[in-house]
C-alpha positions, 0 to 999 in steps of 0.5 A: 767876735765874729771874723766874718762879720765885716764880709757881710755888710747887710747882715740881718739882725733877726731871722724872719723865717720860721723852721716850717717855712724854710722846710716848706721852701726846700721841699718846693725847691726839691719838688721843682728840681725833680720835675726839671730832672724828669723833663730833662730825662724825657727830652733826652729819650725823645732826642735819642729816639729821633736819632735812632729813627733818623739812623734807621731811615738812613740805613734803609735808604743806603741799603736800598740804594746799594741793592738798586745799584748792584742789581742795575750793574748785574743786569747790565752785566747779564745783558752784555753776556746774553748779547755776546752769547756767553754763559754766566759763570757760577762765580758771579751768581755766588758773588751776587748772593754773598754780597747781598747777604753780607750787606743785609747782615751788616745792616742787621748788625748795626740796627741791632747795635742801635736798638739794644735793650738793657 
């Protein structure tokens, strides 16, 4: 006596598919699953690449804006010092070089982390 016979109301009396048909159906389903998996991976790689491109563009715009603002402020400072007739201290020049190299180094560090290879 089958205890699960009542749980399946329309149980077929005979099996209509042969073993070869079942294997063929499973092989076809496996091929479709592999194709779907490859398409999902391709979409993921494409989305990841687009994110990296967007981040790189954003960093370039951000760094360019930072340098434009820095040079504008330094140029204004130099004009004021020239108007007053005061010599520009060497510490200002060192700070300008340090700030520029620090920001470029930070951008390089961020982009290296974004585009690291396995």
